[in-house]
C-alpha positions as CSV (number, residue, x, y, z in Angstrom):
1,M,0.0,0.0,0.0
2,K,2.9,2.4,0.6
3,R,4.1,2.6,-3.0
4,P,0.9,3.9,-4.5
5,F,0.5,6.4,-1.8
6,I,4.1,7.8,-2.3
7,F,3.3,8.0,-6.0
8,V,0.2,10.1,-5.3
9,F,2.1,12.3,-2.9
10,F,4.8,13.2,-5.3
11,L,2.4,13.4,-8.2
12,A,0.5,16.0,-6.1
13,L,3.8,18.0,-5.5
14,T,4.4,18.0,-9.3
15,L,0.9,19.2,-10.1
16,L,1.1,21.9,-7.5
17,T,4.6,23.2,-8.3
18,S,3.3,25.2,-11.3
19,S,4.6,28.7,-10.6
20,W,2.0,30.5,-8.5
21,G,-0.2,27.5,-8.9
22,F,-3.0,27.4,-11.5
23,F,-5.4,28.9,-9.0
24,A,-3.3,32.0,-8.2
25,H,-2.2,32.6,-11.8
26,M,-5.8,32.6,-13.0
27,R,-6.8,34.9,-10.2
28,I,-4.0,37.4,-10.8
29,N,-4.8,37.7,-14.5
30,R,-8.5,38.1,-13.9
31,L,-8.0,40.8,-11.2
32,A,-5.4,42.7,-13.3
33,V,-8.2,43.5,-15.8
34,F,-9.9,45.7,-13.3
35,T,-6.8,48.0,-13.0
36,L,-7.1,49.1,-16.7
37,P,-8.4,52.5,-17.7
38,A,-11.0,53.5,-20.2
39,G,-10.0,52.6,-23.7
40,M,-8.8,49.2,-22.6
41,N,-11.1,47.9,-19.9
42,R,-14.1,47.1,-22.1
43,F,-12.1,44.9,-24.4
44,Y,-10.3,43.2,-21.6
45,K,-13.4,42.7,-19.5
46,S,-15.2,41.1,-22.4
47,N,-12.3,38.7,-22.7
48,I,-11.7,38.2,-19.0
49,Q,-12.5,34.5,-19.1
50,Y,-9.9,33.9,-21.8
51,L,-7.2,35.8,-19.9
52,S,-8.0,33.8,-16.7
53,D,-8.2,30.4,-18.4
54,H,-5.1,31.0,-20.5
55,A,-3.0,32.4,-17.6
56,V,-1.6,28.9,-17.2
57,D,-0.7,28.3,-20.8
58,A,3.0,29.1,-20.1
59,D,3.1,26.4,-17.5
60,K,1.4,23.9,-19.8
61,R,4.0,24.7,-22.5
62,R,6.7,23.3,-20.1
63,Y,5.2,19.9,-21.0
64,A,5.8,20.4,-24.7
65,D,8.6,22.9,-25.3
66,T,12.2,22.2,-24.3
67,A,12.9,26.0,-24.2
68,E,10.0,26.9,-21.9
69,A,11.2,25.9,-18.4
70,P,14.0,28.5,-18.0
71,R,11.6,31.3,-19.0
72,H,9.9,31.0,-15.6
73,Y,12.9,31.6,-13.2
74,L,16.3,33.2,-12.6
75,D,18.8,31.4,-10.3
76,I,20.5,34.5,-9.2
77,E,23.3,32.8,-7.2
78,A,24.2,30.8,-10.3
79,Y,25.2,34.0,-12.0
80,E,26.5,36.4,-9.4
81,V,26.6,37.0,-5.6
82,E,24.7,40.2,-6.1
83,T,21.7,40.7,-8.3
84,D,23.0,44.1,-9.5
85,S,26.1,42.4,-11.0
86,I,24.0,40.5,-13.6
87,P,24.0,42.3,-17.0
88,R,20.6,43.9,-17.6
89,K,20.5,43.5,-21.3
90,W,20.1,40.1,-23.1
91,N,23.0,40.5,-25.5
92,D,25.3,41.5,-22.6
93,A,24.2,38.4,-20.6
94,V,24.8,36.1,-23.5
95,K,28.2,37.6,-24.0
96,K,29.1,37.1,-20.3
97,Y,27.5,33.7,-19.6
98,G,26.7,32.0,-22.9
99,L,23.4,30.5,-24.1
100,Q,24.0,27.2,-22.4
101,K,24.3,28.7,-18.9
102,L,21.4,30.9,-19.5
103,A,19.2,28.0,-20.6
104,K,20.1,26.1,-17.4
105,N,19.8,28.9,-14.8
106,G,16.9,30.9,-16.1
107,T,16.0,33.8,-18.4
108,L,12.9,35.2,-16.7
109,P,13.6,39.0,-17.0
110,W,14.4,38.8,-20.7
111,Q,11.4,36.7,-21.3
112,I,9.2,39.3,-19.8
113,Q,10.8,42.0,-22.0
114,R,10.4,39.7,-25.1
115,T,6.7,39.0,-24.4
116,Y,6.1,42.7,-23.7
117,Y,7.3,43.7,-27.1
118,Q,5.3,40.9,-28.7
119,L,2.2,42.5,-27.0
120,V,3.1,45.9,-28.3
121,K,3.4,44.5,-31.8
122,A,0.1,42.7,-31.5
123,F,-1.6,46.0,-30.4
124,K,-0.1,47.8,-33.4
125,E,-1.3,45.1,-35.8
126,K,-4.7,45.2,-34.0
127,D,-4.7,41.4,-33.8
128,S,-7.1,40.6,-31.0
129,L,-6.1,36.9,-30.7
130,K,-2.4,37.8,-30.3
131,I,-3.2,40.6,-27.9
132,L,-5.0,38.2,-25.6
133,S,-2.5,35.4,-26.0
134,H,0.5,37.6,-25.3
135,S,-1.3,39.4,-22.4
136,A,-2.0,36.0,-20.8
137,Y,1.6,34.9,-21.1
138,L,3.0,38.2,-20.0
139,G,0.8,38.1,-16.9
140,H,2.1,34.7,-16.1
141,Y,5.8,35.6,-16.4
142,I,5.3,38.8,-14.4
143,S,3.6,36.9,-11.6
144,D,6.5,34.4,-11.6
145,A,8.9,37.3,-11.0
146,H,7.1,38.0,-7.8
147,V,7.7,34.5,-6.4
148,P,10.8,34.4,-4.2
149,L,11.6,30.8,-5.0
150,H,11.7,31.6,-8.7
151,T,14.8,33.7,-8.1
152,T,17.1,31.2,-6.3
153,E,19.0,28.0,-6.9
154,N,17.4,26.6,-3.8
155,H,14.1,26.8,-5.7
156,N,12.3,23.9,-3.8
157,G,14.3,23.9,-0.5
158,Q,16.3,21.0,-1.8
159,L,19.6,22.6,-0.6
160,T,18.2,23.1,3.0
161,N,16.2,20.0,3.5
162,Q,12.9,21.8,2.9
163,Y,11.7,19.9,-0.1
164,G,8.2,20.9,-1.0
165,I,8.3,24.5,0.2
166,H,7.9,25.8,-3.4
167,A,4.4,24.4,-3.8
168,F,3.7,25.2,-0.1
169,W,4.4,28.9,-0.5
170,E,2.9,29.6,-4.0
171,S,0.1,27.1,-4.2
172,R,-1.1,25.9,-0.8
173,L,-1.1,29.2,0.9
174,P,-3.0,31.2,-1.7
175,E,-5.5,28.4,-2.1
176,L,-6.2,28.5,1.7
177,F,-6.0,32.2,2.5
178,S,-6.4,34.4,-0.6
179,E,-10.2,34.8,0.0
180,K,-9.2,37.0,3.0
181,Y,-6.8,39.2,1.0
182,S,-7.6,42.7,-0.1
183,F,-7.0,43.1,-3.8
184,L,-7.7,46.8,-4.1
185,V,-4.5,47.8,-5.8
186,G,-5.5,50.9,-7.7
187,G,-5.2,51.7,-11.4
188,A,-2.5,50.6,-13.8
189,L,0.5,52.9,-14.2
190,Y,2.6,53.6,-17.2
191,I,6.1,52.0,-17.2
192,D,8.6,53.8,-19.4
193,D,11.3,51.1,-19.1
194,P,9.8,47.6,-18.8
195,L,13.2,45.9,-18.5
196,K,14.4,48.2,-15.8
197,E,11.1,47.7,-13.9
198,T,11.4,43.9,-14.3
199,W,14.9,44.0,-12.7
200,K,13.6,46.1,-9.9
201,I,10.9,43.6,-9.2
202,I,13.2,40.6,-9.3
203,T,15.8,42.3,-7.0
204,H,13.1,42.9,-4.4
205,T,11.6,39.4,-4.8
206,H,15.0,37.8,-4.3
207,Q,15.5,39.8,-1.0
208,L,12.5,37.7,0.4
209,V,14.1,34.3,-0.2
210,D,15.9,34.2,3.1
211,S,12.7,34.9,5.1
212,V,10.7,32.4,3.1
213,L,13.2,29.6,4.0
214,W,14.2,30.8,7.5
215,I,10.7,31.2,8.8
216,E,9.6,27.7,7.6
217,A,12.8,26.1,9.0
218,R,12.2,27.7,12.4
219,L,8.5,26.7,12.4
220,N,9.5,23.2,11.5
221,R,11.8,22.9,14.5
222,S,9.1,24.1,16.9
223,F,6.0,22.3,15.4
224,P,5.1,18.7,16.4
225,A,5.9,16.5,13.4
226,Y,2.6,14.6,13.6
227,R,0.7,17.9,13.1
228,K,2.7,19.1,10.1
229,Y,0.8,17.1,7.5
230,S,-2.7,16.1,6.8
231,Y,-4.5,14.1,4.2
232,S,-7.2,15.2,1.7
233,K,-9.0,13.7,-1.3
234,R,-8.5,15.4,-4.6
235,N,-9.6,13.9,-8.0
236,K,-10.5,10.7,-6.1
237,Q,-7.0,10.3,-4.8
238,V,-5.8,10.7,-1.2
239,M,-2.9,13.1,-1.0
240,K,-0.5,14.2,1.7
241,Q,-0.2,17.9,2.2
242,Y,0.8,20.5,4.7
243,A,-1.9,20.7,7.5
244,F,-4.0,23.8,7.8
245,E,-2.7,24.6,11.2
246,Y,0.9,24.5,10.0
247,A,0.1,26.5,6.9
248,E,-1.7,29.1,9.0
249,A,1.3,29.4,11.3
250,Y,3.7,29.8,8.4
251,H,1.4,32.3,6.6
252,T,1.0,34.4,9.8
253,H,4.8,34.4,10.6
254,M,5.5,35.7,7.1
255,N,3.4,38.8,7.9
256,H,1.2,38.9,4.8
257,M,4.1,38.4,2.4
258,V,2.1,36.2,0.0
259,A,-0.8,38.7,-0.1
260,R,1.6,41.5,-0.8
261,Q,3.3,39.6,-3.7
262,M,-0.1,38.7,-5.2
263,R,-1.2,42.3,-5.0
264,A,2.0,43.4,-6.6
265,S,1.6,40.8,-9.3
266,I,-1.9,42.1,-10.1
267,L,-0.9,45.8,-10.3
268,T,2.3,45.1,-12.3
269,T,0.5,42.9,-14.8
270,G,-2.2,45.5,-15.4
271,S,0.5,48.2,-15.7
272,F,2.5,46.2,-18.3
273,W,-0.6,45.6,-20.4
274,Y,-1.4,49.3,-20.1
275,S,2.1,50.4,-21.0
276,A,2.2,48.1,-24.1
277,W,-1.1,49.7,-25.3
278,I,0.4,53.2,-24.8
279,D,3.6,52.3,-26.6
280,A,1.6,50.9,-29.5
281,G,-0.2,54.3,-29.9
282,Q,-3.4,53.5,-27.9
283,P,-5.3,51.7,-30.7
284,K,-9.1,51.6,-30.4
285,L,-9.9,48.2,-29.1
286,E,-13.6,48.4,-29.3
287,K,-13.6,48.3,-33.1
288,M,-10.8,45.8,-33.4
289,I,-11.1,43.0,-35.9
290,K,-11.4,39.7,-34.3
291,V,-8.9,37.3,-35.8
292,P,-9.9,33.7,-35.4
293,P,-7.2,31.1,-34.7
294,D,-5.8,29.5,-37.9
295,A,-5.5,25.8,-38.3
296,A,-1.9,25.8,-37.2
297,T,-2.7,27.6,-34.0
298,E,-5.6,25.3,-33.2
299,K,-3.4,22.3,-33.8
300,E,-0.7,23.7,-31.5
301,I,-3.3,24.3,-28.7
302,K,-4.6,20.7,-29.0
303,E,-1.1,19.3,-28.9
304,L,-0.2,21.5,-25.9
305,N,-3.2,20.3,-23.9
306,L,-2.5,16.7,-24.9
307,K,1.1,16.8,-23.7
308,F,0.1,18.7,-20.6
309,S,-2.4,15.9,-19.7
310,S,0.5,13.4,-20.0
311,G,2.0,14.9,-16.8
312,K,5.6,14.9,-18.1
313,I,7.4,18.2,-17.6
314,I,10.3,18.9,-19.9
315,G,13.2,20.3,-17.7
316,R,13.0,21.5,-14.2
317,E,9.7,21.4,-12.3
318,N,10.1,24.8,-10.7
């Protein structure tokens, strides 16, 4: 009986270690729509379900595209001791580290920049499908940049005997407690230098890593082992997970960190969408021609969902 249970437990960890977790990513993209000003909000609100549903496409792509995984993280310590020492521009980073090292240790900030300009181009071309697709992807990558464990080599606590902390922080906690968060974040703001802003976000996010790990390690030492985990049924399978009491204690000791990072993700996502629209010349979205997906796009989506359902991530899980 033990072997099937262990399989289910680690399968659960795999399914939950999807960046912010499907639940949070979808919530962030949905709420970012409400930060947008007149001229944008009608189009985005009418497509809010698409933006929410497709907020997880970037994670699904990790099951199909060998190049996708490093787009979600940046192992800062693998590059430099200090974040500020990493070259800001892609070409400078390639010159210093080489493509192989970048592919191994993460390209998140440059992926955000790349997707941002893809969105600007989509706005200029007035291609509604590409606007929505790039918006969904951009929101995903921006949200990943707000997750501390996406900025460190110790991405799942594997270097400090805290395996599983990744899904704990970014999936379990939001699922349990986000209904109590305030998501009044104000209106989207124009960002004149998206890459500079991205590095500012990642620098701040990385500063939270020590607290994420230290607080959980301290709690683990003081918490009775038999009360750390509980069991629940999901999709007709019994799974081991962090107990509510342990999760609540960790959540409380971090002093609203998860809520702050979710709020920041929402406002930043809306601000990047808004800035791309401004940089594209503020095209009128209400009269935009709706471009249906072509046969190649539909085929790609079907293949992506099929490979995702197989449950085999290509590359690193986190």
